[in-house]
C-alpha positions in Angstrom: -0.4 2.3 -23.8 1.7 5.4 -24.1 0.6 7.7 -26.9 3.6 9.6 -28.4 1.6 11.7 -30.8 0.0 13.9 -28.1 2.8 16.4 -27.4 0.9 19.2 -29.2 -1.7 19.1 -26.4 -0.7 21.1 -23.3 -2.3 20.4 -19.9 -1.7 22.8 -17.0 -2.6 21.7 -13.5 -3.5 24.3 -10.8 -2.7 22.7 -7.5 -0.5 20.1 -9.1 1.3 19.0 -5.8 -1.9 17.4 -4.4 -1.6 13.6 -4.2 -4.2 12.9 -6.8 -3.4 15.9 -9.0 0.3 14.9 -9.1 -0.4 11.3 -9.9 -2.7 12.2 -12.8 -0.3 14.8 -14.1 2.5 12.3 -14.2 0.2 9.8 -16.0 -0.7 12.4 -18.6 3.0 13.1 -19.1 3.6 9.4 -19.6 0.9 9.4 -22.3 3.0 11.9 -24.3 1.2 15.1 -23.4 2.9 18.4 -22.5 2.2 18.9 -18.8 3.0 21.9 -16.6 1.7 22.9 -13.2 1.6 25.4 -10.4 1.1 25.2 -6.7 1.4 27.5 -3.7 3.1 24.6 -1.8 5.8 23.0 -3.7 7.8 20.5 -1.6 9.0 16.9 -1.6 8.2 14.2 -2.1 5.7 15.3 -4.7 7.9 18.0 -6.2 10.7 15.5 -6.6 8.4 12.9 -8.2 7.1 15.4 -10.7 10.5 16.8 -11.5 11.7 13.2 -12.2 8.9 13.1 -14.8 10.2 16.2 -16.5 7.1 18.3 -15.4 7.9 22.0 -14.9 6.2 23.4 -11.8 5.8 27.1 -11.0 5.6 28.0 -7.3 3.4 30.7 -5.7 0.1 32.1 -7.0 0.0 34.5 -9.9 -1.7 35.0 -13.3 1.6 34.6 -15.0 1.7 31.0 -13.9 -0.8 30.1 -16.6 1.3 29.5 -19.7 0.4 30.6 -23.2 -0.9 28.1 -25.7 -2.4 25.8 -23.0 -5.0 23.3 -24.4 -6.8 22.6 -21.1 -6.5 23.7 -17.5 -7.1 21.2 -14.7 -8.4 23.0 -11.6 -8.0 21.3 -8.2 -11.0 21.3 -5.9 -9.2 23.4 -3.3 -9.3 26.4 -5.7 -12.0 29.0 -5.3 -13.0 32.3 -6.9 -10.5 35.0 -6.0 -7.5 32.8 -6.7 -5.4 34.8 -9.2 -4.6 31.9 -11.5 -8.2 30.8 -11.6 -9.3 34.4 -12.4 -6.7 34.4 -15.2 -8.2 31.3 -16.7 -11.7 32.8 -16.7 -10.6 36.1 -18.0 -8.7 34.5 -20.9 -11.7 32.2 -21.5 -9.4 29.2 -21.5 -11.0 25.7 -21.5 -10.9 24.1 -18.0 -12.0 20.9 -16.3 -11.9 19.2 -12.9 -9.6 16.3 -12.0 -12.5 13.7 -11.7 -13.8 14.7 -15.2 -10.3 14.5 -16.6 -10.0 11.0 -15.1 -13.3 10.0 -16.7 -12.4 11.2 -20.2 -8.8 10.1 -20.3 -8.5 7.0 -18.2 -11.9 5.5 -17.1 -13.8 5.1 -20.4 -14.2 1.4 -21.3 -12.6 0.2 -18.0 -14.0 -2.1 -15.4 -14.0 0.5 -12.6 -14.3 -0.6 -9.0 -15.4 2.4 -6.9 -15.1 2.2 -3.1 -17.2 4.7 -1.2 -18.5 5.4 2.3 -17.7 7.6 5.3 -15.0 5.2 6.6 -12.7 2.6 5.2 -12.4 3.8 1.6 -8.6 4.0 1.5 -8.1 0.6 3.2 -10.8 -1.2 1.2 -9.6 0.1 -2.2 -6.0 -0.7 -1.3 -7.0 -4.3 -0.4 -9.0 -4.6 -3.7 -6.1 -3.3 -5.8 -3.6 -5.6 -4.0 -5.8 -8.6 -4.5 -6.1 -7.9 -8.2 -2.4 -7.3 -8.6 -1.5 -10.4 -6.7 -3.7 -12.3 -9.1 -1.8 -10.9 -12.1 -4.3 -8.2 -13.2 -2.0 -5.2 -12.5 -4.9 -2.8 -12.1 -4.8 1.0 -12.4 -5.6 2.7 -9.1 -6.3 6.1 -7.7 -6.3 6.0 -3.9 -6.3 8.8 -1.3 -3.4 7.3 0.6 -0.3 5.2 0.1 -0.9 1.5 0.0 2.3 -0.1 1.3 2.0 -3.0 -1.3 1.6 -0.6 -4.2 4.0 2.1 -3.2 2.0 5.1 -4.4 -1.5 6.4 -4.4 -1.9 6.6 -8.1 -0.9 4.3 -10.9 -2.0 4.0 -14.5 -1.6 0.7 -16.4 -3.1 -1.0 -19.5 -5.2 -3.3 -17.3 -9.0 -3.5 -17.9 -9.4 -2.9 -14.1 -9.3 0.5 -12.4 -9.7 0.7 -8.6 -10.8 4.1 -7.3 -11.4 5.6 -3.8 -14.7 7.3 -4.4 -14.9 10.4 -2.3 -18.2 12.1 -1.7 -16.6 15.5 -1.4 -17.4 18.0 -4.1 -15.6 18.0 -7.4 -14.6 21.7 -8.1 -15.7 25.3 -7.5 -17.9 25.0 -10.6 -19.1 21.4 -10.0 -20.6 20.8 -6.6 -21.4 17.1 -7.3 -19.5 14.4 -5.5 -16.3 13.3 -7.1 -17.6 9.7 -7.4 -20.3 10.8 -9.8 -17.6 11.0 -12.5 -16.1 7.5 -12.1 -18.1 5.3 -14.5 -18.6 2.6 -11.9 -19.2 -1.0 -12.8 -18.7 -2.2 -9.2 -19.6 0.1 -6.2 -18.8 -0.6 -2.6 -20.6 1.3 0.1 -18.9 0.7 3.4 -21.1 2.9 5.5 -22.8 6.3 5.5 -22.6 8.8 8.3 -22.7 12.6 8.5 -19.4 14.2 7.5 -18.0 17.1 5.5 -20.1 19.6 7.4 -18.8 22.4 5.2 -20.6 21.2 2.1 -23.5 18.9 3.3 -26.4 20.1 5.3 -27.3 16.8 6.9 -27.3 13.0 6.5 -30.1 13.2 3.9 -28.0 15.6 1.8 -25.2 13.0 1.8 -27.6 10.1 1.0 -28.9 12.0 -2.0 -25.4 12.2 -3.4 -25.0 8.5 -3.0 -28.3 7.8 -4.7 -27.2 9.9 -7.7 -24.1 7.8 -8.0 -26.0 4.5 -7.7 -28.3 5.7 -10.5 -25.5 5.4 -13.0 -24.3 1.9 -12.2 -25.0 -0.4 -15.2 -27.4 -3.3 -14.9 -24.5 -5.7 -15.5 -22.6 -4.1 -12.7 -23.2 -4.6 -8.9 -23.4 -2.7 -5.7 -22.1 -4.2 -2.5 -23.6 -2.4 0.5 -23.1 -2.7 4.2 -26.1 -4.7 5.2 -25.7 -3.7 8.8 -25.9 0.0 8.1 -29.5 1.2 7.7 -28.5 4.4 5.9 -26.3 2.5 3.4 -29.1 0.0 2.8 -31.6 2.8 2.4 -29.7 4.6 -0.4 -29.6 1.4 -2.4 -33.4 1.0 -2.5 -34.6 1.2 -6.1 -31.0 1.0 -7.4 -31.2 -0.1 -11.1 -28.2 -2.4 -10.7 -28.1 -5.6 -8.6 -27.5 -4.9 -4.9 -25.8 -7.4 -2.6 -25.8 -6.8 1.1 -22.6 -7.7 3.0 -22.7 -8.0 6.8 -23.4 -10.1 9.8 -27.2 -10.1 10.0 -29.3 -12.9 8.4 -30.7 -10.6 5.8 -27.3 -10.2 4.1 -26.8 -12.2 0.9 -23.0 -12.3 1.8 -22.7 -13.3 5.5 -19.7 -12.4 7.6 -19.4 -15.1 10.2 -16.9 -16.5 12.7 -14.9 -13.3 13.3 -11.8 -14.0 15.3 -9.1 -11.5 16.5 -5.6 -11.7 17.8 -2.8 -9.2 18.0 -2.0 -8.0 14.4 -4.5 -10.4 12.7 -8.2 -10.9 12.1 -10.0 -13.8 10.5 -13.5 -14.4 9.2 -15.7 -16.5 7.1 -17.5 -15.1 4.1 -20.0 -17.4 2.2 -18.4 -20.4 3.8 -14.8 -19.6 2.9 -12.2 -18.6 5.6 -10.1 -15.5 5.2 -7.4 -13.9 7.3 -6.1 -10.3 7.1 -3.1 -9.0 9.0 -4.9 -6.1 10.5 -6.8 -5.4 13.7 -10.4 -4.7 14.4 -13.9 -5.6 13.2 -14.0 -2.6 10.9 -11.0 -4.0 9.0 -12.8 -7.4 8.7 -15.7 -5.5 7.1 -13.3 -3.7 4.8 -11.7 -7.0 3.8 -15.1 -8.6 3.2 -16.0 -5.9 0.8 -12.7 -6.2 -1.1 -13.3 -10.0 -1.3 -16.8 -9.5 -2.6 -15.6 -7.2 -5.4 -12.9 -9.7 -6.3 -15.3 -12.6 -6.5 -17.6 -10.6 -8.8 -14.8 -9.9 -11.3 -14.0 -13.7 -11.4 -11.2 -14.3 -9.0 -11.0 -17.6 -7.1 -11.6 -17.8 -3.4 -8.3 -19.5 -2.7 -6.1 -16.9 -4.5 -8.1 -14.1 -3.0 -7.4 -15.5 0.5 -3.7 -15.9 -0.3 -3.6 -12.3 -1.5 -5.5 -10.9 1.5 -3.2 -12.7 3.9 -0.2 -10.9 2.4 -1.7 -7.4 2.6 0.7 -4.9 4.1 -1.6 -2.1 5.0 -1.8 1.6 4.3 0.4 4.4 5.4 -1.2 6.4 8.3 -3.7 3.7 9.1 -2.6 2.2 12.4 1.0 2.7 11.2 3.8 1.9 13.6 6.1 4.9 13.7 8.7 3.8 16.2 9.4 2.9 19.9 11.6 4.7 22.4 11.9 3.9 26.2 9.3 1.2 25.8 6.7 3.6 24.5 5.2 2.8 21.0 4.1 5.6 18.7 1.2 4.8 16.2 0.0 7.1 13.5 -3.6 7.1 12.2 -5.7 9.3 9.9 -8.8 9.1 12.1 -10.7 12.3 12.5 -14.4 11.3 12.6 -15.7 10.0 16.0 -16.6 6.6 14.6 -13.2 6.1 13.0 -11.5 7.3 16.2 -13.4 4.9 18.4 -12.8 1.9 16.1 -9.1 2.7 15.8 -8.6 2.9 19.6 -10.5 -0.4 20.0 -8.2 -2.0 17.4 -5.1 -0.7 19.0 -6.2 -2.1 22.4 -6.8 -5.4 20.6 -3.2 -5.4 19.2 -1.5 -4.2 22.4 -3.6 -6.0 25.1 -2.7 -4.8 28.6 -1.0 -1.6 27.5 -2.1 1.9 28.6 -3.3 3.9 25.5 -2.8 7.6 25.0 -4.8 9.3 22.3 -3.6 12.6 20.8 -6.2 14.2 18.7 -5.9 17.2 16.3 -9.5 18.5 15.4 -8.4 19.6 11.9 -11.1 18.4 9.5 -14.0 20.6 8.5 -16.3 18.4 10.5 -14.2 17.8 13.6 -13.5 21.5 14.1 -17.3 22.0 14.6 -19.4 21.1 17.7 -21.8 19.0 15.7 -20.4 15.8 17.0 -18.9 17.0 20.3 -20.6 14.4 22.4 -19.7 11.5 20.0 -16.1 12.7 20.0 -16.0 12.7 23.8 -17.4 9.2 23.8 -14.9 7.9 21.2 -11.9 9.4 22.9 -13.0 8.0 26.3 -12.0 4.5 25.0 -8.3 5.6 25.6 -6.8 5.8 29.0 -5.3 9.3 28.5 -6.2 12.0 26.0 -4.7 15.1 24.7 -6.6 17.4 22.3 -4.9 20.3 20.5 -6.5 23.7 20.0 -8.7 23.9 16.9 -6.6 24.9 13.9 -7.9 27.9 11.9 -10.9 28.6 14.2 -11.7 31.6 12.2 -12.8 29.4 9.3 -15.6 27.9 11.5 -19.0 29.6 11.4 -20.0 31.6 14.5 -21.4 29.4 17.2 -20.2 26.1 15.6 -16.7 25.9 17.0 -15.7 22.7 18.8 -15.4 23.4 22.6 -12.2 21.5 23.4 -12.3 22.5 27.0 -15.8 21.0 27.4 -14.7 17.7 25.9 -11.7 17.7 28.2 -13.8 18.3 31.3 -16.3 15.6 30.1 -13.4 13.1 29.8 -12.1 14.0 33.3 -15.6 13.4 34.7 -15.3 9.9 33.2 -12.2 9.3 35.2 -9.8 9.8 32.3 -6.4 11.7 32.3 -7.2 14.5 29.8 -5.4 17.7 28.8 -5.8 20.4 26.2 -2.5 21.4 24.4 -1.8 24.6 22.6 0.3 22.9 19.9 2.4 19.8 19.3 5.3 21.1 21.4 3.1 21.7 24.3 1.5 18.3 24.1 4.9 16.5 23.9 6.2 18.5 26.9 3.2 17.5 29.0 2.9 13.9 27.8 6.5 12.6 28.0 6.7 12.8 31.9 3.5 10.8 32.2 4.5 7.9 30.0 5.7 4.5 31.2 7.3 1.5 29.4 4.6 -0.5 27.5 2.5 2.5 26.9 1.0 3.1 23.4 0.5 6.6 22.0 -1.8 6.9 19.0 -1.8 10.1 17.0 -5.1 10.9 15.4 -5.1 13.6 12.7 -5.8 14.1 9.0 -2.9 16.4 8.8 0.8 16.5 10.0 0.0 17.6 13.6 3.1 19.7 13.7 5.5 16.7 13.3 4.4 15.4 16.7 5.5 11.8 15.9 9.1 12.6 15.5 9.0 15.1 18.4 7.7 12.4 20.7 10.3 9.8 19.6 13.1 12.4 20.1 11.8 13.4 23.5 11.4 9.9 24.7 14.9 9.0 23.5 
């Protein structure tokens, strides 16, 4: 419910144009608070969205961006010491907080919070769970690190008892190095899987598992943890969890068994606990995502039949196997994949959807993990599932510690040794110029990046046209 007596409280968001920051800022404005913000990168659609809410945004980076009389400053996790606005907050001894802690204090207290975690599948699984609840008349709040096509935006705040959150294991803020999901007051936790990632903040897989254990230690006894029963690391972190733990997977030790998986182009079906479900997505990993969303929905009291009906109507998530267009018989697919496991699974799913087509994989090693050589062999193996591969140069190589930079040329040579067509491209324009003459009708090009990849999707479509 909107509170109209809060206008005397003034919240300022540093880094307001981030997806989550912008969504929470808008929700705070809707509650009647005075909200302002600043960001070095002010551009649509977020800038237009915030302007429509009546939120004043200051561009650039400077101490004058911090207004007088502010009650609380919300600091985005991209901010670090040396940022002039952050230094101004500290010099003036202003009260400040992180976005996860603000969520906890303003929105999550007293709610039935469903927190979806894991290295892969968080966005899709949380989108499925929120869609199932909404389809069943619950109108949940949600905070998801992507755009669920059924929900229209990554963040929404309602009066519902339910709140679905994508629980990121990345750190909270410069002053709070705990994982974000620690703050989310979970009643239901989903652990899709656990692998090594975020090499810039975690030392190894054990460091990551420790963070998950800390999160599980705050799940109430009346809550539940659904864990991937086929992932030994995920099962391991749930040992000694104070809350009930239910393993979901295909092996016979799982309390919730996934059986009878069946795949066809654009659709996958499975049986969970004897009931048949279908999801309009490709790949075994999306069956596992769906099984987790179904499990959470059953726990909160929804009926199997209406869960199945909702799941069958799920439209997907932007940038997850998203069809971007077709020109000259060549289809362009966009995907957020940047970890070797996700890349391999996505290529498998695309091959399932477009059986008989030649698949080109274009990869931008942009994430903090993919820019490093820690998983170089796994990356080569994952990309080898495509027929042809282009890899861009590593963006911002100077940010990678000495001796840890991904050797793109080595990966390319390894792929060629496997009989693949493989090239390194200096940038998106170079890749488009080299790729277009090699394409044929019925080819599928999948773009893999957690960034914009220089607008390569539209450049490909224009070039093919």
